[in-house]
C-alpha positions in Angstrom: 20.6 106.6 54.7 20.3 110.3 55.4 20.2 112.0 58.8 17.8 115.0 58.7 19.3 117.6 61.0 18.3 120.8 62.6 20.7 123.6 63.6 20.4 125.1 67.1 22.3 127.9 68.8 23.0 127.9 72.6 25.5 129.3 75.1 27.9 127.8 77.6 30.3 129.3 80.1 33.9 128.6 78.9 35.8 130.4 81.6 35.1 132.6 84.6 36.9 134.1 87.6 36.3 136.3 90.7 38.8 138.8 92.1 38.4 141.1 95.0 41.0 143.9 95.2 41.6 146.7 97.6 42.2 150.2 96.3 43.8 152.9 98.5 45.0 156.3 97.6 45.6 159.8 99.1 44.1 162.8 97.3 45.0 166.4 97.6 42.3 169.1 97.7 42.8 171.4 94.7 43.8 175.0 95.3 40.5 176.2 94.0 38.6 174.3 96.7 38.2 175.4 100.4 39.6 173.4 103.3 37.9 170.2 104.4 36.4 170.0 107.9 34.0 167.0 107.5 32.9 164.7 104.7 29.2 164.5 104.9 28.3 162.5 101.7 30.1 160.3 99.2 29.4 157.9 96.4 31.5 155.9 94.0 31.2 153.7 90.9 33.6 151.3 89.2 34.1 151.6 85.4 36.0 149.4 83.0 38.0 151.2 80.3 39.7 148.3 78.5 40.1 144.5 78.7 43.1 143.0 76.9 43.1 139.2 76.4 45.9 136.8 76.1 46.4 133.1 76.5 44.7 132.1 79.8 44.8 135.6 81.2 43.3 139.1 80.8 44.4 142.6 81.8 41.6 144.8 83.1 42.1 148.5 83.1 39.6 150.7 84.9 38.9 153.3 87.5 37.0 154.1 90.6 35.1 157.3 90.1 34.2 159.1 93.3 32.3 162.2 94.4 32.5 163.9 97.8 30.4 166.6 99.5 32.1 168.1 102.4 31.7 170.8 105.0 34.4 173.5 104.8 36.4 174.8 107.7 34.1 177.7 108.0 31.2 175.3 108.2 32.1 174.3 111.7 31.5 177.8 112.9 28.4 178.5 115.1 27.6 181.4 112.8 25.0 180.3 110.3 26.3 182.7 107.7 29.7 181.0 107.8 28.4 177.5 107.2 29.1 176.3 103.7 29.6 173.2 101.6 31.8 172.2 98.8 32.1 169.3 96.4 34.9 167.5 94.7 35.3 164.4 92.4 38.1 162.4 90.9 39.3 158.9 89.8 41.4 156.2 91.2 42.9 154.1 88.3 43.7 150.4 88.5 45.1 147.7 86.3 44.7 144.0 87.2 46.0 140.8 85.6 43.5 137.9 86.1 44.0 134.3 85.2 41.2 132.7 83.1 41.4 129.0 82.3 40.9 128.0 78.6 40.9 131.6 77.5 42.1 132.3 74.0 43.2 135.6 72.5 40.2 135.9 70.3 37.6 135.3 73.1 35.3 138.1 74.1 35.4 138.8 77.8 32.5 140.4 79.8 33.5 141.8 83.2 31.0 142.5 85.9 32.1 145.0 88.6 30.9 145.9 92.1 32.0 148.5 94.7 31.9 146.5 97.9 33.1 149.2 100.2 34.4 152.8 100.1 35.5 154.9 103.1 36.9 158.4 103.1 39.2 159.6 105.9 40.5 163.1 106.5 44.3 163.3 106.9 44.3 167.0 107.2 42.3 169.9 105.8 44.0 169.7 102.4 44.5 165.9 102.1 42.1 162.9 102.2 42.5 159.2 102.0 40.1 156.9 100.1 40.0 153.2 100.9 37.8 150.9 98.9 37.3 147.3 97.9 36.1 146.3 94.5 35.1 143.0 92.9 35.8 142.0 89.3 33.9 139.1 87.8 35.2 138.3 84.3 33.6 135.5 82.3 33.6 134.1 78.8 30.5 132.7 77.3 30.9 131.0 74.0 28.2 130.5 71.4 27.7 126.9 70.2 26.1 125.8 67.1 24.9 122.2 67.2 23.3 119.9 64.6 20.6 117.6 66.0 19.3 114.6 64.2 15.5 115.0 64.1 14.5 112.3 61.6 15.9 109.4 59.5 15.2 109.2 55.8 15.7 105.7 54.3 13.1 105.9 51.6 13.5 103.2 49.0 16.2 101.3 50.8 14.5 98.0 51.7 17.7 96.3 52.8 18.3 99.0 55.3 15.1 98.9 57.3 15.7 100.7 60.6 13.8 101.1 63.8 14.4 104.3 65.8 13.0 106.1 68.7 13.0 109.7 69.6 13.2 111.8 72.8 12.3 115.4 73.7 15.1 117.9 74.2 14.3 121.1 76.0 16.9 123.9 75.6 17.3 127.7 75.3 17.8 128.9 71.7 20.0 132.0 71.6 18.2 134.4 69.3 20.2 137.6 69.9 23.7 138.1 71.4 25.2 141.5 71.0 26.7 144.6 72.6 25.0 147.9 72.2 24.8 151.4 73.6 21.7 153.3 74.9 22.0 157.1 75.0 19.8 158.9 77.4 19.1 162.6 77.0 16.6 163.9 79.6 16.0 167.2 81.3 14.0 168.6 84.2 13.2 172.1 85.5 13.3 173.5 88.9 9.8 173.9 90.3 8.3 177.3 90.5 9.2 179.1 93.7 12.7 177.6 94.0 15.6 180.0 93.5 17.7 179.9 90.4 20.9 177.9 90.4 24.1 179.9 90.9 26.9 177.4 91.6 26.3 173.6 91.7 28.2 172.1 94.6 27.0 168.5 94.1 25.5 166.9 91.0 24.5 163.3 90.9 22.3 161.1 88.7 21.9 157.4 89.1 19.6 154.9 87.4 17.3 153.8 90.2 15.5 151.2 88.1 15.6 149.8 84.6 13.7 147.0 82.8 14.1 145.4 79.4 11.2 144.3 77.1 11.8 142.2 73.9 9.8 143.6 71.0 9.6 143.0 67.3 13.1 143.6 65.9 14.1 145.7 69.0 14.7 145.7 72.7 12.5 148.2 74.6 14.1 149.8 77.7 12.3 151.8 80.4 13.5 153.1 83.7 14.0 156.0 86.1 16.9 158.3 86.9 17.2 159.8 90.4 18.7 163.3 90.3 20.1 165.2 93.3 21.8 168.5 93.2 23.1 170.9 96.0 23.6 174.4 94.8 24.2 178.0 95.8 21.4 180.4 94.8 22.1 182.8 92.1 21.2 186.0 94.0 21.6 185.4 97.8 24.4 182.8 97.5 22.5 180.7 100.1 22.6 177.0 99.8 19.7 175.0 98.4 19.0 171.5 97.1 16.7 169.7 94.7 15.8 166.1 94.2 13.6 164.5 91.5 13.1 161.3 89.5 13.1 161.4 85.7 11.5 158.6 83.8 13.1 157.5 80.5 12.5 155.1 77.7 14.3 154.0 74.6 15.2 151.0 72.5 18.0 149.4 70.6 17.7 147.4 67.4 17.8 143.6 67.8 17.3 141.7 64.7 15.0 138.6 65.1 13.8 139.8 68.5 10.1 139.1 69.3 7.7 139.7 72.1 7.7 137.0 74.8 11.4 136.2 74.6 13.6 135.9 77.7 15.9 138.9 78.2 19.1 138.5 80.1 20.8 141.9 79.9 23.8 143.2 81.9 24.4 146.9 81.9 27.1 149.3 83.0 26.9 153.1 83.1 29.4 154.7 80.7 29.8 158.4 80.2 27.5 160.6 82.2 27.2 164.4 82.4 24.9 166.7 84.3 24.6 170.3 83.0 22.8 173.4 84.3 21.3 175.4 81.4 19.3 178.6 80.9 15.6 178.4 80.2 13.7 180.5 77.7 13.8 183.4 80.2 17.6 183.3 80.5 17.4 181.9 84.1 19.5 178.8 85.1 16.7 176.5 86.0 17.1 173.6 83.6 19.0 170.4 84.6 20.1 168.3 81.7 21.2 164.7 82.2 23.1 162.9 79.5 24.4 159.3 80.0 25.3 156.2 78.1 24.3 152.7 79.2 26.5 149.9 77.9 24.4 146.8 77.3 25.4 143.2 77.0 22.2 141.7 75.5 21.2 138.1 75.3 17.7 137.1 74.1 16.6 133.5 74.5 13.6 131.5 73.4 12.6 128.3 75.1 12.5 125.4 72.6 11.5 121.8 72.7 12.6 119.5 69.9 12.1 115.8 69.3 15.4 114.2 68.3 16.5 110.7 67.4 17.7 109.0 70.5 18.6 105.5 69.4 18.6 103.3 66.3 18.8 99.6 65.5 18.5 97.6 62.3 15.7 95.2 61.5 17.2 94.1 58.2 20.8 95.3 58.7 23.4 95.9 61.3 23.6 99.5 62.7 26.4 101.1 64.6 25.2 104.5 66.0 27.8 107.1 66.8 26.7 108.9 69.9 28.4 111.9 71.4 27.6 113.7 74.7 26.8 117.4 74.2 26.0 120.2 76.7 22.8 122.2 76.5 21.4 125.1 78.5 17.8 125.4 79.7 15.9 127.8 81.9 14.6 126.1 85.1 12.9 129.1 86.6 12.3 132.8 86.1 11.7 134.7 89.4 10.6 138.3 90.1 10.6 139.0 93.8 9.5 142.2 95.7 10.3 142.6 99.4 9.3 145.6 101.5 11.7 146.7 104.3 11.6 149.3 107.0 14.2 150.7 109.4 14.2 153.2 112.2 17.2 155.4 112.4 18.0 157.2 115.7 20.5 160.0 115.8 23.4 160.1 118.2 22.9 162.5 121.1 25.5 164.9 119.7 23.9 165.1 116.3 21.9 168.2 115.3 18.2 167.8 115.4 16.2 167.0 112.3 14.3 169.8 110.5 13.8 168.4 107.0 15.0 165.4 105.0 16.8 166.4 101.9 18.0 163.2 100.3 18.6 159.5 100.8 20.6 156.9 99.0 20.2 153.1 99.5 22.6 150.6 98.0 22.2 146.8 98.2 25.1 144.6 99.3 24.3 141.0 98.7 26.4 138.7 100.9 25.0 135.3 100.0 22.7 133.5 97.7 21.8 129.9 98.5 19.5 127.7 96.3 19.1 124.3 97.9 16.3 121.8 98.8 13.8 123.8 96.8 14.4 127.0 98.7 16.0 130.3 97.7 17.7 132.3 100.4 19.2 135.8 99.9 21.2 137.4 102.7 22.7 140.9 102.7 22.3 144.4 103.9 21.3 147.9 102.5 23.7 150.7 103.1 21.8 154.0 103.8 23.0 157.6 103.6 20.6 160.3 104.5 21.1 164.1 104.3 18.9 166.3 106.4 18.6 169.9 107.2 19.0 171.0 110.8 18.1 174.7 110.8 15.4 176.8 109.3 17.7 178.8 107.0 18.6 175.5 105.2 22.2 176.5 105.0 23.5 173.4 106.8 23.2 169.7 105.8 23.9 166.9 108.2 24.6 163.2 107.4 23.4 160.1 109.0 24.4 156.5 108.0 22.8 153.2 108.8 22.5 149.6 107.5 19.4 147.5 107.0 20.1 143.7 107.2 17.7 141.5 105.2 17.0 137.9 104.5 14.7 137.0 101.6 13.4 133.4 101.5 11.2 131.9 98.8 10.1 128.4 98.0 11.3 127.2 94.7 9.9 123.6 94.7 10.8 122.7 91.1 14.5 123.5 91.6 16.4 121.3 94.0 19.9 123.0 93.8 21.8 125.5 91.7 25.2 127.1 91.9 25.6 130.9 91.6 27.3 130.6 88.2 24.1 129.0 86.9 22.1 132.0 87.8 21.7 135.6 86.5 20.8 137.8 89.4 19.8 141.5 89.5 18.9 143.3 92.8 17.9 146.9 93.0 15.8 149.4 95.0 13.2 151.0 92.8 11.4 152.9 95.7 12.5 154.4 98.9 11.4 157.1 101.3 12.5 158.6 104.5 10.1 160.2 107.0 10.6 162.1 110.2 9.3 160.3 113.3 10.6 163.0 115.7 13.5 165.5 115.9 16.0 162.7 116.6 14.5 159.7 114.7 13.9 158.8 111.1 12.1 155.9 109.4 13.3 154.5 106.1 10.9 152.5 103.9 12.0 150.8 100.8 11.3 148.0 98.3 13.9 145.5 97.2 13.3 144.0 93.8 15.1 140.8 92.7 15.1 139.3 89.2 16.6 135.8 89.0 17.1 133.5 86.0 18.0 130.0 87.1 19.7 128.0 84.3 20.3 124.3 84.1 23.3 123.0 82.1 22.8 119.3 81.2 24.6 116.7 79.1 22.6 114.8 76.5 23.7 111.9 74.2 23.3 113.0 70.6 23.2 110.8 67.5 25.9 112.2 65.2 26.3 109.4 62.5 25.3 105.9 61.5 27.3 103.1 60.0 25.1 100.4 58.2 26.2 96.9 57.2 24.5 93.7 56.1 23.5 91.4 59.0 26.2 88.7 59.6 25.0 85.2 58.4 25.9 83.7 61.7 23.7 86.1 63.5 20.8 85.3 61.2 21.1 81.6 61.7 21.0 82.0 65.5 17.8 84.0 65.4 14.7 81.8 66.3 11.8 81.5 63.8 9.5 82.4 66.7 10.0 82.6 70.5 8.1 83.4 73.7 10.0 86.0 75.7 9.2 86.4 79.4 9.5 90.1 80.4 12.1 90.9 83.1 12.0 93.9 85.4 13.3 97.0 83.5 12.6 95.5 80.0 11.0 97.5 77.2 9.6 96.7 73.8 12.5 98.6 72.4 15.1 96.4 74.1 13.3 93.2 73.0 13.0 94.4 69.4 16.7 95.4 69.3 17.7 91.9 70.6 15.7 89.9 68.0 15.9 92.4 65.0 12.2 93.0 65.0 10.4 96.3 64.9 8.4 97.6 67.9 5.4 97.9 65.6 5.6 94.3 64.6 5.8 93.1 68.2 2.8 95.1 69.1 0.9 93.8 66.1 1.7 90.1 66.9 0.8 90.5 70.6 -2.2 92.8 70.0 -0.7 95.6 72.1 -2.0 99.1 71.9 0.6 100.7 74.1 4.4 100.4 74.6 4.1 99.6 78.4 4.9 96.1 79.5 5.5 94.7 82.9 7.6 91.9 84.4 6.1 88.4 83.9 4.3 89.3 80.6 4.8 86.8 77.7 5.8 88.4 74.4 5.6 86.4 71.1 8.5 87.0 68.8 8.2 86.1 65.1 11.3 86.3 62.9 
């Protein structure tokens, strides 16, 4: 007797953890920078440099990279010509030891990061304090190769006649699992009419949106980079700014990838650099953006395979070895778009609005609940807006606000799921700030959510068969023929297994065309 098997590949979470840590440090303003009067704009990102693994623990080494735009001491002067801005950046390193159950030294760990909060306080004109809270979410997903029995081959073995039934198994087949790097090289030019760039005070580029498209033998990647610079003009030394969005596209090789596959991709920004270059006329008007995107790629394909579920012998005794195995399936794939608006009113002491220069919106998701067929997302959007308050454009003023949100969607085919069973991405692809009056702004944005809801289930799998001749005592006790009265819950399979008769033989003797029977039916059994 031969078990015909099929190899499948799937994933399961072996170990995971969540750690929230505070980071606090004092930073000194370098001698080359002017004194700080007021911090008007800041941003930060968490980057992982190295992960060392040991038995049941990891060591995560990384840094908080920050950028600050501030008003100098002269910037508080009422004289417009004295108003000026300056920028500075730096890093706050950290090293954390995190316990991970079942972790082995050879396991590959993926660590998701998030900057939950960052605040900058002025100690004095030459010293600042940065307080932040970051979240680290390390996890280990192991690849599993399983052999599934899909058929039995007992050709030519008359004394080993078997009856078996099959069941359908739905699962995600892992086609691609790899790490890769996407290098982005893009550039943009200052529009005609804008002054040349003399000294850049602030340079920032962030990926505002990104999407992944499985293609034949590769993964296609498209997105947009939001670029914002504040600079001093080359000739007049006046301050100016420029904001734009640069589309990008690229791909990475993925062997066996095909269109229509399910892409579950995590990404982190690695090295990034913004340069100001000369154009063909020798003027500094070209802004170059170079960045690397570290990709953790998983491509799945939904599969449904018919496997052998149970076996009994008609002319022999069969002992089936059954083992419970874990499989992963995709319950639901959701793409949600939610439009939000928010009115922002300035404080009475704030300068009046002349022109909006830049806005930054970051999503902070507080809670995701998936229960009773309903998805609920709660959180808030942190807004930073820079605006000009005078006609000369030499002064920028900040305003901050938050936009609370609650997104509710009906997910009728999913009763309940835990956060660890989901892959969630939330971003803001579009936003705009308009002026309602000299003391009030209106922010409009779109929140996009991509959610993959997985289901991890246990299935009994046939792993082996032991076949022996039927015991003589058992044969003697079997009736030559019998009338069996069907009880509630009975099936033809159970009846055939009890009397060593095939399901097909029972249907033939009773002139049945289907397998369904009901309580009270009379079934003829012939030995």
